Structure formats: C-alpha cells, structure tokens
C-alpha atoms as one frame of an Amber mdcrd trajectory, in Angstrom:
protein
   5.383 -26.851  52.991   2.428 -25.736  50.655   0.000 -28.489  49.830  -1.878
 -27.701  46.663  -4.172 -29.697  44.002  -5.603 -28.385  40.566  -7.776 -30.260
  38.385  -7.997 -29.998  34.420 -11.130 -30.639  32.408 -10.656 -31.738  28.812
 -13.520 -32.232  26.892 -14.327 -32.075  22.755 -10.338 -31.615  22.262 -10.550
 -28.320  24.348  -8.804 -28.144  27.920 -10.416 -25.568  30.564  -7.775 -23.037
  31.978  -8.055 -20.085  34.659  -6.436 -16.802  33.376  -5.032 -15.459  36.166
  -4.856 -11.542  36.486  -1.781 -10.835  37.678   0.531 -12.376  35.379  -1.929
 -13.159  32.538  -0.554 -17.025  33.001  -2.718 -19.638  32.455  -3.413 -22.444
  34.901  -5.458 -25.434  36.165  -8.013 -24.179  38.395  -6.990 -25.300  41.842
  -5.585 -24.195  44.858  -4.180 -24.714  48.446  -5.338 -28.392  50.243  -7.020
 -27.856  53.756  -5.816 -29.706  56.665  -7.423 -33.280  56.612  -8.709 -32.931
  53.057  -7.677 -35.605  51.101  -5.931 -34.413  47.206  -8.814 -35.855  45.468
 -11.211 -33.817  47.666  -9.120 -30.922  47.424  -9.194 -30.799  43.665 -12.701
 -30.984  43.519 -13.323 -28.772  46.051 -11.286 -26.119  44.213 -12.672 -26.759
  40.640 -15.978 -26.296  42.078 -14.980 -23.236  44.010 -13.569 -21.506  40.919
 -15.833 -23.048  37.914 -19.192 -22.918  39.463 -19.038 -26.844  38.050 -18.527
 -29.977  39.102 -16.150 -32.303  37.398 -16.845 -36.046  36.573 -14.630 -38.797
  37.342 -10.962 -37.125  38.225  -8.314 -39.199  38.712  -4.956 -38.284  39.210
  -2.244 -38.091  37.000   0.823 -36.238  38.450   2.511 -35.492  42.072   4.914
 -32.612  41.754   7.540 -30.789  43.847   8.010 -27.113  43.652  11.191 -25.684
  44.891  11.122 -21.631  44.783  14.729 -20.371  44.760  15.869 -17.027  45.103
  17.272 -15.248  41.875  20.567 -16.510  42.162  18.845 -20.100  42.279  21.187
 -20.870  45.705  18.808 -20.332  48.457  15.572 -22.035  48.380  12.735 -19.974
  49.688   9.966 -21.906  49.651   8.497 -25.545  48.584   5.408 -26.700  47.324
   3.911 -29.998  46.589   1.216 -30.095  43.649  -1.138 -32.897  42.660  -2.497
 -32.508  39.188  -5.785 -34.428  38.445  -7.542 -34.834  34.846 -11.314 -35.267
  34.211 -13.132 -35.582  30.936 -16.125 -34.131  31.531 -18.351 -32.063  34.078
 -21.567 -31.498  35.309 -23.111 -27.944  36.023 -23.452 -24.089  34.550 -19.661
 -22.712  34.357 -18.731 -19.289  35.716 -17.348 -16.691  33.298 -15.399 -14.729
  35.716 -14.663 -15.434  39.165 -12.309 -13.951  41.847  -9.290 -16.198  40.722
  -9.680 -15.065  36.916 -11.286 -15.540  33.807 -12.194 -19.049  32.629 -11.506
 -20.028  29.536 -11.533 -22.929  26.753  -8.655 -23.588  24.683  -7.623 -26.123
  22.122  -5.191 -28.793  23.840  -2.426 -27.519  21.603  -2.791 -24.055  22.858
  -1.038 -25.558  25.849   2.620 -25.629  24.128   1.934 -21.489  23.543  -0.044
 -20.006  26.269   1.394 -18.111  28.758   2.228 -20.457  32.088   4.900 -21.380
  34.278   7.168 -24.405  32.353   6.549 -26.513  34.927   2.917 -26.564  34.426
   3.246 -26.709  30.708   5.036 -30.066  31.500   2.074 -31.445  33.626  -0.613
 -30.385  31.969   0.510 -31.616  28.480   1.008 -35.251  30.512  -1.775 -35.141
  31.724  -3.618 -34.842  28.419  -1.507 -36.677  26.338   0.182 -39.545  28.670
  -1.026 -42.781  29.876   0.280 -43.096  33.567   1.246 -41.128  36.217   4.483
 -38.441  35.943   6.305 -37.228  39.094   8.872 -34.407  39.169  10.510 -31.437
  40.882  10.613 -27.956  39.455  13.473 -25.492  40.504  11.846 -22.040  39.777
  13.484 -18.315  40.728  11.130 -16.300  42.558   9.779 -14.703  39.335   8.978
 -18.530  37.932  11.662 -18.744  35.723  12.569 -22.406  35.620  15.653 -23.257
  36.677  15.807 -26.929  36.189  13.679 -29.928  36.270  13.396 -33.877  36.785
  10.496 -36.025  35.844   9.463 -39.853  35.976   6.561 -41.216  34.712   5.327
 -44.895  35.217   2.114 -47.011  34.386   0.471 -49.450  35.853   1.999 -52.924
  35.441   5.565 -51.532  34.849
C-alpha cells in the first residue's frame, strides 16, 4: 500500500494548487510518505519541496483510501492511503514552476470545476468548507474514472 500526504493552502479566498503536466489535472502539493516519517512531517516536507514555501500551522482534514481497480472495476490493482492537510498561510517565496508541475492560485469555488480526480475534488472541498475530519474510500479505474465513493465525517465532541 502506497501512503501519501498532501497539503492545501487556503489564503485570501484562494487555494494554491499544482497543475500536473501529464493530465493537466490539479492537485494539492504532496507525495509519498517516507519510511519512519509521520504524516505531518511528510505533508510539510512535500509542500516545501513542491512549492519552496513553508506551511504555517497545517492540520489534518481527511484520511482516504484510494482503491485502484482494473477497467472492469473487478480486480484490485493498487491501494493508496491519503492524508489531506490544510493550512491558512505560508512563509517564504513560492516557486513558479517545479519538476512536479506549475503552481497556481485559484478561487476556492474553482475547486468545483477545475480538472482533477473526483475524489480529490471531494476531499479538497471538504477541507476548505467543513469543520471536523472526513474519512472515505474511493474506487477508481486505472484511468482515474471514479467508480464508487463512501464518505464519513466527524467533528470533535460527536
């Protein structure tokens, strides 16, 4: 199972996204969690590597299982565990382009329409608009067509 962490910065009504060159899809900066690394450390490290800036006070907003199925949706091909973090500010100067893609600021509401994996859309919209934590499982084909999703959420005290 691949473990990954991403981190979305929301500032002044905008979100910082990375446009990936292969599909032209948008993602929150992030990547693989190294052996022995905490999810917090991984999200922060990946954000710094991909943006050149340091997130201020990031916190966990969601934990998701991504099930990658064959094109028929019957055979499991791969499984990822994703930890999504959010921060409301950053320090330092942002890079314009990285080896991972182009960094761009977009209005929060563009998360509804920008090209991205549908599971990413669900978890990023939750991160910016909802209190608490979200958990879920997304089933995709190898071409990232969403087959099925199951989402739950909680807030402290429930």
